[in-house]
C-alpha positions in Angstrom: -59.7 -76.7 26.3 -62.6 -75.5 27.7 -59.9 -73.5 30.0 -58.2 -71.7 27.3 -61.6 -70.8 25.2 -62.7 -69.2 28.6 -60.1 -67.1 29.5 -59.7 -65.9 26.0 -63.1 -64.9 25.9 -62.4 -62.9 28.9 -59.4 -61.8 27.6 -61.7 -60.7 24.5 -64.3 -59.3 27.1 -61.5 -56.7 28.9 -60.3 -55.8 25.5 -63.4 -54.6 24.1 -64.6 -53.0 27.8 -61.4 -51.1 27.6 -61.9 -50.0 24.0 -65.2 -49.0 24.3 -63.9 -46.9 27.6 -60.9 -45.1 25.9 -63.8 -44.3 22.6 -66.5 -43.2 24.9 -64.3 -41.3 26.8 -63.2 -39.4 23.4 -66.5 -38.7 22.8 -67.5 -37.6 26.8 -64.2 -34.9 26.1 -65.8 -33.7 22.6 -69.1 -33.0 24.5 -68.0 -31.2 27.1 -65.7 -29.2 24.5 -68.7 -28.5 22.5 -70.7 -27.3 25.6 -67.7 -25.4 26.9 -67.5 -23.3 23.6 -71.1 -22.7 23.3 -71.2 -21.4 26.9 -68.3 -18.9 25.7 -65.6 -20.9 27.8 -63.2 -20.8 25.1 -60.4 -21.7 27.3 -61.5 -25.1 28.5 -62.8 -25.9 25.1 -60.0 -25.1 23.7 -57.8 -27.3 26.2 -60.1 -30.3 25.3 -59.8 -29.4 21.8 -56.4 -29.8 22.1 -56.2 -32.9 23.7 -58.8 -34.9 21.4 -56.2 -33.3 18.3 -53.2 -34.9 20.2 -55.2 -38.4 20.8 -56.6 -38.2 17.2 -59.8 -38.4 17.7 -62.3 -37.1 14.5 -59.7 -34.7 12.9 -62.1 -33.7 10.4 -64.4 -32.6 13.7 -62.0 -31.1 16.1 -59.3 -29.5 13.4 -61.5 -26.9 12.6 -62.3 -26.1 16.3 -59.3 -26.3 17.5 -57.9 -24.0 14.9 -60.9 -21.2 15.0 -59.8 -21.0 19.0 -56.4 -20.1 18.3 -57.8 -17.6 15.8 -60.2 -16.0 18.7 -57.2 -15.9 21.1 -55.3 -14.0 18.7 -52.9 -16.6 18.1 -52.4 -17.1 14.6 -48.9 -18.6 14.7 -50.2 -22.2 17.0 -53.4 -21.7 14.2 -50.8 -22.3 11.7 -49.4 -25.1 13.5 -52.3 -26.6 14.1 -53.1 -26.2 10.0 -49.7 -27.8 9.2 -50.5 -30.9 11.1 -53.9 -31.1 9.4 -52.2 -31.0 6.0 -50.1 -34.0 7.1 -53.0 -35.8 8.3 -54.6 -35.6 5.2 -51.5 -36.5 2.8 -51.9 -40.0 5.2 -55.3 -40.8 5.1 -56.2 -44.1 3.0 -57.7 -41.4 0.6 -55.7 -38.7 0.6 -55.3 -37.9 -3.2 -59.1 -38.5 -3.5 -59.4 -35.9 -0.6 -57.6 -33.1 -2.3 -60.8 -32.1 -4.3 -64.3 -34.0 -2.1 -66.9 -33.1 -0.7 -66.6 -31.3 3.1 -69.0 -34.0 4.3 -65.9 -36.2 4.1 -64.7 -37.8 7.5 -61.4 -37.3 6.5 -59.7 -33.7 6.3 -59.4 -32.7 2.7 -55.6 -31.3 2.1 -57.2 -28.4 -0.1 -59.0 -27.2 3.2 -56.6 -27.7 5.4 -54.0 -25.7 3.2 -56.4 -22.7 2.7 -57.2 -22.6 6.7 -52.9 -22.8 6.7 -52.7 -20.3 3.9 -55.3 -18.0 5.8 -53.5 -18.4 9.5 -50.1 -17.3 7.7 -51.4 -13.9 6.4 -52.7 -12.9 9.5 -49.5 -13.5 11.6 -48.4 -11.1 8.5 -46.0 -14.5 6.8 -47.1 -13.6 3.7 -44.8 -14.8 1.6 -45.3 -18.3 3.0 -49.2 -17.4 3.0 -48.9 -16.6 -0.4 -47.7 -20.2 -1.5 -49.9 -22.0 0.4 -53.0 -19.9 -1.2 -51.4 -21.1 -4.9 -50.7 -24.4 -4.0 -54.9 -24.7 -2.9 -56.0 -22.6 -6.3 -54.0 -25.7 -8.1 -55.8 -28.1 -6.1 -59.0 -26.2 -6.7 -59.3 -24.1 -9.3 -63.0 -23.5 -8.1 -62.8 -21.5 -5.4 -63.5 -17.8 -5.7 -63.3 -17.1 -2.1 -59.1 -18.5 -2.3 -58.5 -16.5 -5.1 -60.1 -13.6 -3.3 -58.3 -13.9 -0.2 -54.4 -14.4 -2.2 -55.1 -11.2 -4.2 -55.5 -9.2 -1.1 -52.6 -10.9 0.7 -51.1 -9.6 -2.3 -52.0 -6.4 -1.6 -51.0 -6.6 2.2 -47.6 -7.8 1.0 -46.9 -4.5 -1.3 -47.7 -6.8 -4.6 -50.1 -4.2 -6.2 -49.3 -5.3 -9.6 -49.7 -8.9 -9.0 -53.0 -8.0 -6.6 -55.0 -6.0 -9.4 -54.0 -9.3 -12.0 -55.8 -11.6 -8.9 -58.9 -8.9 -8.2 -59.3 -9.1 -12.0 -60.1 -13.2 -11.8 -62.0 -12.9 -9.1 -65.8 -12.8 -9.9 -67.2 -9.5 -9.1 -70.5 -11.1 -7.4 -67.8 -11.9 -4.4 -65.7 -9.1 -4.1 -66.6 -6.7 -0.9 -67.2 -2.9 -0.7 -63.7 -2.7 0.7 -62.1 -4.7 -2.1 -63.6 -3.1 -4.7 -62.1 0.8 -3.4 -58.5 -1.2 -3.2 -58.7 -2.6 -7.0 -59.9 1.0 -8.1 -57.1 2.8 -5.9 -54.7 -0.3 -7.3 -55.6 0.9 -11.0 -55.1 4.4 -10.3 -51.4 3.4 -8.6 -51.3 2.2 -11.7 -51.8 5.3 -14.0 -55.0 3.9 -15.1 -57.9 6.5 -14.6 -60.6 5.9 -16.8 -60.7 2.5 -14.8 -60.2 3.9 -11.3 -62.9 6.2 -12.1 -65.2 4.3 -13.7 -65.3 1.4 -10.6 -65.8 4.5 -7.9 -68.6 5.3 -10.5 -69.9 1.9 -10.4 -69.3 1.8 -6.4 -71.4 5.6 -6.4 -74.4 4.1 -8.5 -75.0 1.3 -5.7 -73.8 2.8 -2.7 -74.8 7.0 -3.5 -74.3 7.9 0.6 -70.9 6.5 0.5 -68.9 9.7 1.3 -65.6 7.8 1.5 -66.0 6.5 -2.3 -66.6 9.5 -3.2 -63.6 11.4 -1.2 -61.7 9.1 -3.5 -63.1 9.8 -6.6 -62.9 13.7 -6.1 -59.5 13.1 -4.9 -58.6 10.6 -8.5 -60.5 13.6 -10.7 -58.2 15.7 -9.5 -55.1 14.0 -10.2 -56.4 13.3 -13.5 -56.3 17.5 -13.5 -60.8 17.1 -14.4 -61.2 20.4 -11.4 -64.4 20.9 -12.2 -65.8 17.3 -11.9 -63.1 17.2 -8.7 -64.9 20.1 -7.3 -68.4 18.8 -7.9 -67.8 15.6 -5.7 -66.1 17.9 -2.6 -69.0 20.0 -2.9 -71.4 17.0 -2.5 -69.6 15.9 0.6 -69.4 19.3 2.3 -73.2 19.6 2.0 -73.5 16.4 3.6 -70.4 16.5 6.1 -70.1 20.8 6.2 -67.7 20.5 9.4 -65.3 17.9 7.5 -62.1 20.2 7.7 -59.9 17.8 5.7 -62.2 17.2 2.5 -62.9 21.1 2.9 -58.5 21.6 2.7 -58.7 18.7 -0.6 -61.8 21.4 -1.8 -59.1 24.6 -1.5 -56.9 23.1 -2.7 -58.0 21.9 -5.9 -59.5 25.4 -6.3 -56.6 27.1 -6.3 -55.4 24.2 -9.2 -58.2 25.4 -11.1 -57.2 29.2 -10.7 -60.2 30.2 -8.0 -58.0 31.8 -5.6 -60.3 34.0 -4.1 -63.0 31.3 -3.4 -60.0 28.7 -2.2 -59.3 31.4 0.1 -62.5 31.7 1.6 -63.0 27.9 2.1 -59.6 27.9 3.6 -60.8 30.3 6.3 -63.6 27.9 7.4 -61.0 25.6 7.9 -59.2 27.9 10.8 -59.8 28.1 14.6 -62.7 31.1 14.8 -60.5 33.6 17.6 -57.7 33.0 14.3 -59.7 34.2 11.3 -58.9 38.1 10.3 -55.6 38.2 12.3 
């Protein structure tokens, strides 16, 4: 009996030592991956993260690192593959249902977060329909995520679904919208012949960014389409005072002058867009 207990104790010691080595080895690999990542050795870091992910080591730690690593290297398809695996990991976790809404400091991967990353990777891979479907799943789980709402609107726009994109953009708080998003909203409004709304959007942007010549040009274009020639000409003139060598804008300016019946002035402006040795020929 005493010999049996001794053998059992030795066996338990060996098993414990073996487990310690395995666990400690994964932590060492994690530290090596982090060091390589911090030093810019992304290839080595990704190799270590990939092994750790395959081993099931701390998925909530490894997943975001490996996901970003694939995106950084221009491999959105592989990033999407890892995100799909993360969704399965989240669904199979003991608290899978609870983690659909839990805070980000959990030791598990929340399903909504894995799906959000999957939606992003699919959009980068230009798999728009699948990306849109994932964003909609995320927003069912977390309707309180304005960033996801904004990204869904952007993907709808990239996919050519302008009307749907405009509806989604309108659900996003203004504080979350970036300059380019607001330009897209104005363009979509103009495309839907909502000229007054588009003009209001551009003018609001110019109030905040008066030196933004791109936005001012878009406003000038819009006003010309809406037959507001005098207002359009004023905006083009503001641009040309700041950028007199902008031939593209000057030709637009000349076109609007013609539409406004100011043909002689239009001819003078068009001459300014010609190479010097062609004027007068």
